[in-house]
C-alpha positions, 0 to 999 in steps of 0.5 A: 500500500502506498501509505505503508511504503513511505511510512505514512499512517493508515488512512492519511490519504483519502481516495476519490474514485473517478467515475467519469464515463462509468454509469450509476450501476458501476458507482453503486457497486463501488459504493457497496464495497465501502467507497463514499467519495466519487469524482466527476469531470462531465457535468451533465453525466454527473448530475444524472448519477447524483440524482440516481444515487441520491439515497446513498448519500455519497460525496461528490467531487467535481474535478474537471474544467469549469465553464462559467455558465456551469457554476450554478449546478456544480455549486448546488450538487457537489461537495467538493470542487478541485479545479478552480483556476480563475477568480471569476469562477470562484465568485460565481460558485460562491454566489450560487452555493445554496445557503442551506448547504454546508460551505463548498470545499474547494481546491485551486488547480495549479499548473505545476508542469508549465504546459500551455495546454494544461489547466491550472493557475501558474504557481506564481499566481496561487497566492493571489487566487487564494486570497480572493477565495478566502474572501468568499463566504460560501467557499472553504479553501481546503488546498491545492490540486495538480495533474502533472504531465504524463511521464514514466520518469518517477523523479520528475513526477516527484518534483512536480508533486513536491512543488505543489506541497511547497506551494501549500506550505507557503500559503500556510505560512501566510495564515492559511490552514490548508489540509488537502493536497489533491494529487496522484492518479492510477499511474503515479499515486505512489509518487504523489503519496510519497510527496505528501498527497492527502487525496488521490483521484483513481479511476482506471485502477478501480473501474478498469479501462475506459472505452475510447 
């Protein structure tokens, strides 16, 4: 187990089962085995599953890119949002979060690999976005998220994950009490856990290969 391999306490890393493209029946089977947190990228597909599985009281995480016109249904139906990269989106999520629901847990997505095609805020802009989110009363900033570029180079992967950890430490030095590093997927979760991940997002290793 990844926690044991780096002498981290059992249960220190939460598992989000990434159920995008898999139907409600597959999620139901996974939930029956004890999994409670599920990650979704595609809003309309996710909303159908959330409604179908509402009696199970699952925890839903939105982990995909966020279009401004989709913020209301995300704010109304999800417990977590991992992929905030713009202040405008954060403001709209805050405005749309119903007052009768708990604060929406959010993470800032950081582009740790510097790819032009990759989503996420630049590392140099994380502090500014965190400050803006902290001022929004219906959001709770929990931490940072990253999806580094795919690579078989374990040392490079660890450097990317270490950068996210260092950014979190910098924010904590500015008075933030962050508790979440959302990093690591099926192919790289061991390196992510070694560098301090508190939440890993795993799809293929749970549900199997997705059809093209």
